[in-house]
Structure formats: structure tokens, C-alpha cells
C-alpha positions in Angstrom: 192.2 106.7 72.8 191.1 103.3 74.2 194.7 102.6 75.4 194.7 106.0 77.2 191.3 105.2 78.9 192.8 101.9 80.2 195.9 103.7 81.4 193.8 106.4 83.1 191.7 103.8 84.9 194.8 101.9 86.1 196.4 105.2 87.2 193.4 106.3 89.2 192.3 102.8 90.5 192.8 101.5 94.1 195.0 98.4 94.0 192.9 96.9 96.9 189.3 97.1 95.5 190.4 97.5 91.8 187.9 100.3 91.4 188.3 104.1 90.9 189.6 105.8 94.0 187.0 106.9 96.5 188.1 109.5 99.1 191.7 109.0 97.9 194.5 109.2 100.5 198.3 109.0 99.9 200.4 107.1 102.4 204.1 108.0 103.3 205.5 105.7 100.6 203.6 107.6 97.9 201.0 105.0 96.9 197.3 106.0 97.0 194.3 104.1 98.1 190.6 104.5 98.9 190.5 105.7 102.5 188.1 102.9 103.6 190.2 100.3 101.8 193.6 101.2 103.5 191.8 101.6 106.9 190.4 98.1 106.6 193.8 96.8 105.6 195.5 98.4 108.5 192.8 97.4 111.0 193.9 93.8 110.3 197.4 94.7 111.3 196.6 96.4 114.6 197.8 93.4 116.6 201.3 93.6 115.0 201.4 97.4 115.6 203.2 97.7 112.3 201.5 98.9 109.2 202.5 98.2 105.6 201.8 99.3 102.1 199.9 96.6 100.1 202.0 97.3 97.0 205.6 98.0 98.1 205.3 96.4 101.5 207.1 99.4 103.2 206.2 99.4 106.9 205.3 102.3 109.1 205.3 102.8 112.9 203.1 104.3 114.4 200.0 104.0 112.2 200.1 107.0 109.8 197.3 109.6 110.0 195.2 109.5 106.8 194.3 112.7 105.1 192.3 113.1 101.9 194.4 113.9 98.9 192.2 116.7 97.5 194.1 117.0 94.2 193.8 113.4 93.4 190.2 113.4 94.4 189.6 116.3 92.0 191.3 114.4 89.2 189.1 111.3 89.9 186.0 113.5 89.8 187.1 115.0 86.5 187.7 111.5 85.2 184.2 110.5 86.2 182.7 113.5 84.4 184.4 112.6 81.1 182.9 109.2 81.3 186.2 107.4 80.9 185.5 105.1 83.8 182.6 103.5 82.0 184.6 100.8 80.1 182.6 98.0 78.6 181.8 95.2 81.1 183.7 92.6 79.0 186.8 94.7 79.3 186.7 94.9 83.1 189.8 93.8 84.9 189.7 90.4 86.6 189.2 90.4 90.3 190.1 87.8 92.9 186.9 85.8 92.2 187.1 86.1 88.4 188.7 83.8 85.8 191.6 85.9 84.2 192.6 85.9 80.5 195.7 83.7 80.1 197.0 85.8 77.2 196.8 89.2 78.9 200.1 90.6 80.2 200.3 92.9 83.1 197.0 93.5 84.7 194.7 90.8 83.2 191.1 91.3 82.0 188.3 89.0 82.8 188.0 85.9 80.6 185.0 85.7 78.3 185.3 82.0 77.3 187.5 79.0 78.0 188.6 76.7 75.2 188.3 72.9 75.9 190.8 72.2 73.1 193.4 74.8 73.9 192.8 74.5 77.7 193.2 78.3 77.8 190.8 81.1 78.9 190.5 84.3 76.7 189.2 87.8 77.1 187.1 89.2 74.3 190.1 90.7 72.5 192.2 87.5 72.6 189.2 85.3 71.8 188.6 86.9 68.3 190.9 84.4 66.4 188.5 81.6 67.6 185.8 83.3 65.7 187.9 84.2 62.6 190.4 81.4 62.0 188.9 78.4 60.3 190.9 75.8 62.3 190.1 77.5 65.6 186.4 77.7 64.8 186.2 73.9 65.4 187.3 74.3 69.0 184.8 73.8 71.7 184.2 77.0 73.8 182.7 77.0 77.3 182.0 79.4 80.1 185.2 80.6 81.8 186.6 77.9 84.1 189.5 77.6 86.6 189.7 73.9 86.2 191.0 73.6 82.7 194.3 72.1 83.8 192.4 69.3 85.6 191.6 67.9 82.2 195.2 67.2 81.4 196.5 63.6 82.1 199.4 63.9 84.6 200.9 60.7 83.2 200.8 61.4 79.4 200.2 65.1 79.3 197.2 64.6 77.1 193.7 65.9 77.3 191.5 63.4 79.2 188.6 62.6 76.8 187.9 59.1 78.1 186.5 57.6 81.3 187.5 54.4 83.2 184.5 52.9 84.8 186.6 50.4 86.6 188.5 53.1 88.5 185.8 55.7 88.2 188.2 58.4 86.9 188.9 60.4 83.7 191.7 59.2 81.5 193.4 60.1 78.2 193.5 57.9 75.1 196.9 56.5 76.1 195.9 55.3 79.6 194.1 52.1 78.4 197.4 51.0 76.9 199.3 50.8 80.2 197.8 51.9 83.6 194.2 51.1 82.7 194.8 48.1 80.4 191.9 45.7 80.4 189.6 48.2 82.3 186.1 49.1 81.2 186.7 52.4 79.4 184.3 54.6 77.4 184.5 58.0 75.9 183.8 60.9 78.3 180.9 61.8 76.1 179.3 58.4 76.5 179.8 58.5 80.3 178.4 62.0 80.3 175.2 60.8 78.5 174.6 58.1 81.1 175.4 60.4 84.0 173.3 63.1 82.5 170.3 60.8 82.8 171.1 60.3 86.5 171.6 64.0 86.9 168.2 64.7 85.5 166.6 62.2 87.8 168.5 63.8 90.7 167.4 67.3 89.6 163.8 66.1 89.4 164.1 64.7 92.9 165.8 67.9 94.1 163.2 70.1 92.4 160.4 68.0 94.1 162.1 68.4 97.4 162.5 72.2 96.8 158.7 72.4 96.1 158.1 70.4 99.3 160.4 72.5 101.3 158.9 75.7 99.9 155.5 74.4 100.8 156.8 73.6 104.3 158.4 77.1 104.4 155.2 78.7 103.5 153.4 76.7 106.2 156.1 77.7 108.7 155.7 81.3 107.7 152.0 81.0 108.3 152.8 79.3 111.6 154.9 82.3 112.6 152.1 84.6 111.8 149.7 82.5 113.7 152.1 82.3 116.7 152.5 86.1 116.7 148.8 86.6 116.4 148.0 84.1 119.1 150.7 85.6 121.4 149.3 89.1 120.8 145.8 87.9 121.7 147.2 86.1 124.8 149.0 89.2 126.0 146.0 91.4 125.3 143.7 89.1 127.1 146.1 88.7 130.0 146.5 92.4 130.4 142.8 92.9 130.2 142.1 90.1 132.7 144.7 91.4 135.2 143.5 94.9 134.8 140.0 93.8 135.6 141.3 91.9 138.6 143.2 94.9 139.8 140.1 97.1 139.2 138.0 94.5 141.2 140.5 94.5 144.0 140.6 98.3 144.2 136.8 98.3 144.2 136.6 95.7 147.0 139.3 97.7 148.9 137.2 100.9 148.6 134.1 99.0 149.6 135.8 97.5 152.6 137.1 101.0 153.6 133.6 102.4 153.3 132.0 99.6 155.3 134.7 99.8 158.0 134.4 103.6 158.3 130.6 103.5 158.3 130.6 100.8 161.1 133.3 102.8 162.9 131.1 105.9 162.8 128.0 104.0 164.0 129.9 102.3 166.9 131.7 105.5 167.9 128.3 107.4 167.8 126.7 104.8 170.0 129.6 104.9 172.5 129.6 108.7 172.6 125.8 108.7 173.2 126.4 106.4 176.1 129.2 108.6 177.3 126.8 111.7 177.3 124.2 109.8 179.3 126.9 108.8 181.9 128.2 112.3 182.1 124.6 113.7 182.6 124.0 111.1 185.3 127.4 112.0 187.0 126.4 115.7 187.0 123.0 114.9 188.6 124.6 112.6 191.2 127.2 115.2 192.1 124.5 117.9 192.5 122.4 115.5 194.7 125.5 114.7 196.7 126.2 118.4 197.2 122.6 118.9 198.5 122.9 116.0 200.8 126.2 117.3 202.1 124.7 120.7 202.7 121.7 119.2 204.5 124.0 117.1 206.6 125.3 120.2 208.2 121.8 121.6 209.2 121.7 122.0 213.1 118.0 122.3 213.4 116.6 118.8 213.7 113.1 119.7 212.7 114.4 121.6 209.7 116.7 118.6 208.7 113.8 116.1 208.9 111.5 118.4 206.9 114.1 119.1 204.3 115.1 115.5 203.9 111.5 114.4 203.5 110.9 117.0 200.8 113.9 115.9 198.7 112.8 114.3 195.4 113.5 110.6 195.1 116.7 109.6 193.4 116.2 108.4 189.8 116.6 104.6 189.6 120.0 103.5 188.3 119.5 102.3 184.8 123.1 101.1 184.5 125.1 98.5 186.2 127.5 99.6 188.8 130.4 99.2 186.3 130.6 99.3 182.5 131.2 95.8 181.0 132.9 96.2 177.6 132.2 93.1 175.5 135.3 91.1 174.9 135.4 92.1 171.2 138.6 92.7 169.2 136.9 95.6 167.4 138.1 95.4 163.7 140.8 92.7 164.2 138.4 90.2 162.8 138.3 92.2 159.5 142.0 92.2 159.4 142.1 88.4 159.9 139.5 87.9 157.2 141.4 90.1 154.8 144.6 88.2 155.6 142.9 84.9 155.0 141.6 86.1 151.7 145.2 87.3 150.8 146.6 83.8 151.6 143.9 82.1 149.6 144.5 84.4 146.6 148.2 83.9 146.9 147.7 80.1 146.9 145.4 80.2 144.0 147.6 82.5 142.1 150.7 80.3 142.8 148.9 77.1 141.7 147.3 78.6 138.6 150.4 80.7 137.7 152.4 77.5 137.6 149.9 76.1 135.0 149.9 79.4 133.1 153.7 79.6 133.1 154.1 76.0 131.9 151.6 76.4 129.1 153.6 79.4 127.9 157.0 77.7 128.0 155.7 74.5 126.5 154.3 76.2 123.4 155.5 74.0 120.5 154.7 75.1 117.0 156.4 72.2 115.2 155.2 68.6 114.9 155.7 66.4 118.0 158.9 64.5 118.2 158.6 60.7 117.8 158.6 58.7 121.0 162.2 57.8 122.1 163.5 54.3 121.4 166.1 54.2 124.2 166.1 55.1 127.9 168.8 57.7 127.1 166.3 59.2 124.7 163.6 59.3 127.4 166.0 60.9 129.9 166.2 63.9 127.5 162.7 64.7 128.8 163.3 63.8 132.4 161.0 65.8 134.7 161.8 66.3 138.4 158.5 65.8 140.3 157.5 66.5 143.9 154.3 65.8 145.8 151.9 68.5 147.0 151.4 68.2 150.8 148.1 70.1 150.4 146.6 67.2 148.4 147.9 64.3 150.5 145.5 62.1 152.4 146.3 62.3 156.2 147.5 58.6 156.2 150.1 59.4 153.5 153.5 60.3 154.9 155.7 62.5 152.5 159.5 62.3 152.8 162.7 62.8 150.8 161.9 66.4 150.0 158.3 65.3 149.1 159.5 62.9 146.4 158.5 59.8 148.4 155.1 58.8 149.8 154.4 56.0 152.3 151.0 54.6 153.5 151.1 54.8 157.4 148.7 53.9 160.2 149.1 57.1 162.2 147.3 60.1 160.6 149.6 63.1 159.8 148.9 66.5 161.2 148.3 68.2 157.9 146.3 71.4 158.0 142.9 71.7 156.5 143.0 72.5 152.8 140.3 72.4 150.0 142.7 70.4 147.8 143.2 67.6 150.3 141.9 64.1 149.6 139.9 63.1 152.7 138.3 59.8 151.5 140.7 58.3 149.0 144.4 57.4 149.8 145.6 59.7 147.0 148.1 62.5 146.4 148.9 64.7 143.5 152.2 66.2 142.3 152.9 69.9 142.8 154.1 70.4 139.3 151.9 70.7 136.3 152.9 68.5 133.3 152.8 69.7 129.7 155.0 69.3 126.6 157.4 66.4 126.7 157.9 64.8 130.1 159.4 61.5 131.4 159.6 60.3 135.0 160.2 57.0 136.8 158.6 55.6 140.0 160.3 53.2 142.3 157.5 51.2 144.1 157.1 48.9 147.0 153.8 47.0 147.4 150.6 47.8 145.5 149.3 51.1 144.3 148.3 53.0 141.1 150.6 55.4 139.3 148.5 57.9 137.4 148.1 61.2 135.6 145.1 63.4 136.2 143.6 66.9 135.8 144.1 68.9 139.0 140.3 69.6 139.0 139.6 65.9 139.8 136.9 65.6 142.4 138.4 65.0 145.8 136.1 62.1 146.5 136.9 60.4 143.1 139.2 57.5 142.7 142.0 57.7 140.1 141.1 55.9 136.9 137.3 55.9 137.7 136.5 59.0 135.7 137.4 60.6 132.3 140.0 62.9 133.8 142.4 60.3 135.0 144.6 57.6 133.4 146.0 55.1 135.9 148.2 52.0 135.8 147.6 49.5 138.7 150.9 48.0 139.8 151.3 45.1 142.3 153.3 41.9 142.7 150.7 40.0 140.6 150.8 42.2 137.5 149.3 45.3 135.9 145.9 46.7 135.0 145.0 50.0 133.3 142.1 52.1 134.4 140.3 55.0 132.7 136.7 56.2 132.9 136.0 53.2 135.2 137.1 50.7 132.5 139.6 48.1 133.6 142.0 46.8 131.0 144.5 43.9 131.6 148.1 44.7 130.8 150.8 42.2 130.2 154.5 42.8 130.7 157.5 41.9 132.8 157.2 42.7 136.5 159.6 45.4 137.8 159.8 47.6 140.9 160.3 50.6 138.6 157.8 52.1 136.2 158.6 54.8 133.6 155.9 57.2 132.4 156.3 59.2 129.1 154.0 62.1 128.2 153.7 64.0 125.0 151.0 66.4 126.0 150.5 68.1 122.7 150.3 64.8 120.7 148.0 63.3 123.4 150.4 60.4 124.0 150.8 58.7 127.4 153.0 55.6 127.7 153.8 53.3 130.7 157.0 51.2 130.7 158.5 48.5 132.9 162.0 49.6 133.6 164.9 47.2 134.4 167.9 46.3 132.3 165.6 47.0 129.3 162.5 49.1 128.9 159.3 47.2 128.0 156.1 49.0 126.9 153.2 48.1 129.1 150.5 50.4 127.8 150.1 53.4 125.5 147.2 55.9 125.4 146.4 58.1 122.4 144.0 60.8 123.3 143.6 64.6 123.5 144.5 66.4 126.7 142.6 69.6 127.3 144.4 70.7 130.5 147.9 70.5 132.1 148.2 67.1 134.0 149.5 66.1 137.4 151.2 62.9 138.4 149.3 61.0 141.1 149.3 57.9 143.4 146.5 55.9 144.8 147.3 53.4 147.6 145.4 50.4 148.8 145.2 49.5 152.5 148.6 47.8 152.9 150.4 50.0 155.4 154.1 50.4 154.6 153.7 50.4 150.8 155.5 53.3 149.2 156.3 55.0 145.9 159.1 57.4 145.1 159.8 59.7 142.2 163.4 58.9 141.1 165.7 61.9 140.7 166.7 61.3 137.1 169.8 63.0 135.7 170.8 63.0 132.1 174.4 62.6 133.1 173.9 59.2 134.7 175.2 56.2 132.8 172.4 54.7 130.8 172.5 51.5 128.7 168.8 50.5 128.7 167.0 49.9 125.4 163.4 49.1 124.5 162.5 45.5 124.9 
């Protein structure tokens, strides 16, 4: 009966997936397959436009149409109902990933064990003699392995039960006689014992690392949750804030409309009242003119004199001879004021939006990267920086697309702006700086290269408050300023200074850049706002500073000195 079960399974099994047929189809050569299996096989042959049978290799052109074999499907279903498909797991046929029994003929079963002495793998049926025959019971059984033949010495065709420590390879008992003569050899078991100790140490190390990584993974998962929560709060707060701003703008728009219409009504009413007075006066003057005209035609002189004397006196003219409209522009002033408000709001939105956008893109959940050790490493964080004309003192001339600034005698015709420095010879960058940034300044003369909050007072000198960090550079040397504290800085003089910022870690470093990079000064602090690059000049006209347009593709050989 068991043989018939195996025969039935083989008869009704797909030769591709080795399982009972599912939605069986029969192709033109007569072989049957699961519909999904033969479709997948033929999909891989689409490029050749020639389709073959996996068993007999007969080819078909064009691709045959697949129709379900209802009779075969019914037989498979009947086979399932009888339970014949439920063969014990140990008797399952070997698949492509399994170790097959070396004694099975035809379709092979999965191996249950491999014998180290026989160097053969056995299924449950063929393994029975190893449990029953006394001589075979002494053999060492192991989990099924594909690598049994690797234990045979290719030179002597013997099992390799020894290990050569000199050549670090497994050998048989004959190898020390010739090829490995005089070498340090031990039994494979002895070598295993020593290596087992190393293995255990390695496992302990790996297990510790697994624990550490699992802890890191848990922390990262918590970080993901925190990021998502923080992002949701930021989006919610942003939507609420912008909704309130829109509501406020609509309210102000309605209020402006009401005020303008109210003033319009009052002004129009006043003008119309004046119009009515003028119309009444015109009617009265026309009536008096008609009376005088009629009197002028009276022929009786006495009657004329009498009538003229009895005429009532003309009411005194309360208006000037002509209407003088005040040279007003009506509501054009309102339009101009609203336009000015729009421009200020646009400027504020642009400036602050840059900060907002940068704080979004520079969110960094992982630990800060270590400070680079080569100029090439710094250039990975190269930041292209330009100067903001709205902040420049009038004696600072911007050029080279606002990357260069020069101290000049002639004041520049900059427009008035609340961000402009009017007392100090200073200028800020347009870009906000967060995350990892690196930039270089080419200098001529003496000035200070600094980073600062944009909110720095416009009458404050860089380095003289707690919102700025400034390096003084001139031909004599360097000094560092912060919060009105001057610190001497030693280092090789160079016309180029590099600045590195890790905003999240609160690291700010200044370097002297030439053939090598030499650290001049490093700050470790906590930055609460986005920063801006800045310059402060002395009174030496002609001195200049320029942000170098760094490119990662440029040839770089500099190292840290």
C-alpha cells in the first residue's frame, strides 16, 4: 500500500515544484504541470520566443494556450480526500535545497543523517542498518551534509582525520609521511578542541554585539517614533499657525474694506452736501439774474428806479469764485501702504522661510559625524555662501555675485532696510547655516570672520556679545572673540581661512588653509538658532574678503597639520 501511495504522489506531482498538482494543465507534449509553475517557466523564455517542456525539452512556437485539465484536477482532489498525499515528513522527496539520500534510486528522498565514517547520506529507510548492525552502530552520525566528500584526501583517498598547523589544512594519516613530513600535525579532534575555545569566545563577543545592536535597534525604533511624533506636532503646529495667519489676514482685509467704505461714504456724503448747496445757490442766482434781466427791459425810468431799489440784497458769496480740490490722491495712499505691508511680509516670510526650510532639511536623528581629518573630508560639507545686500554697511561694496566684499571710501546707494548695519562695518550672509557646513574665506588685509545669530543687534560688534563667535585675522596673527572676551590664537598665517560648523553638536572650528590645514581654534557650545556667516572690517579701505566657490570635484591634497 505504501508503494502505491508513493507511486500516486509521483504520478500526480508537478516536476517543477515537486508538490501535488495545483490547477493542473497539460501541454501539447502530454506532460502536466501546475498552471502557475509552467507559466513562470515560460515567462523566463519570452525573450527567446520559443517555449519548451521542462521534462522532455520539446519546444513550441507560439506559446501554447493553457487550459485547466479538469479530469486531472478531479483526480488530484480525490487523492487529497483519501489522505494519500500526507506522507510522513521524513519520507518527503528531496528538493533542490535538500540533501538527498545517496542510496535511493530514481527520485531520491531527503537524507535524515550523514555518516562520517561511510561519507554517505541516508534517508530513514536506508539508515536503519546503522541502528541495527553492531559494526555500523559505532559509526558517527551527523546532520545531513553536502560536504562529506570534502573530508576525503585527494592525494591518498583517505578520510582526513588530522590537521596540519604548519599549512593550516586538514590531512589524512598518510600525509605526514610525505607531503607534510616534519610539519606540526595534530588530530582533527585536538585542533577542534582548541578552535572550539576560540569559537566560544567569538560567540560570546558576537552575542554581546548582538545585545548591543539590539539595544541600538530599540533606541533607533524609539527615535523613529519620536521623529514621527515630533513631525506630526510640527505639521499640526504649522497648519494651526498658518491658519491663524490666514484668518488674521482675512480679518485685517475685512477691517480695511470696512474702514475704506466707511470713509468713502463719509467723504462722498460731504461732497454731495456741498454739491446741493452749490446747486441751490445756482438756482437762486439764476432766478435773481432773470429778475434783473426783466427789470433791465422796463421803459419807465421811475418804475425801474423804484423796482431796483426794492430788490432784496444779494446774499453774500460764502464760496470762493472757484472750487479748489485739495491735491489728494484719494485712497491711493491706502493702496501704497498695503503694498508696502505686502513687501515687508514677503521679505519676512522669505527670510524666515529660509530658516524654517533649513531646519527641516537638516533634521538629523543619528549621532553627529566626527570632524573630518582631511580637506577632502571637509569639502563633503562645502556650503556655497553669498552676502545679503540688505545687511551690508554702506561703505561695503559687494561683488562677484555677492560672494566678495570690499571696504570702500565712497558710500554705496543701498536702500534703507531695518536689517542694515549703519554704525559697524559689518555684513551677514543671506543663507542660514545649520547641520554640517564648511566654507573658506580668501582675505586681504584685516577683518573678522564670524558666525552669528541673525537677531544680532545692528549696533553690536561681532564677537562682543553672546550671539557671535568671531576670529580676528590680520597680517600679525589671530585672536578669537566671544561675549567681549579676547583670546589669543596661535597658528601659521595664511590668506585663506576655513570654517567648519556642526550645528547639532555645537562644534565650530577655524582652520588656516594652505598646503595643509592647521586648526586655529575650536568652540564647543550649544547653538539655539540657525547661524549666519559674517564679516567685520576695520578702517583700512581696500581690504576685502571673499567666499571661495568650493567644489567637491576639485583636486584636493591637503591634510590636517
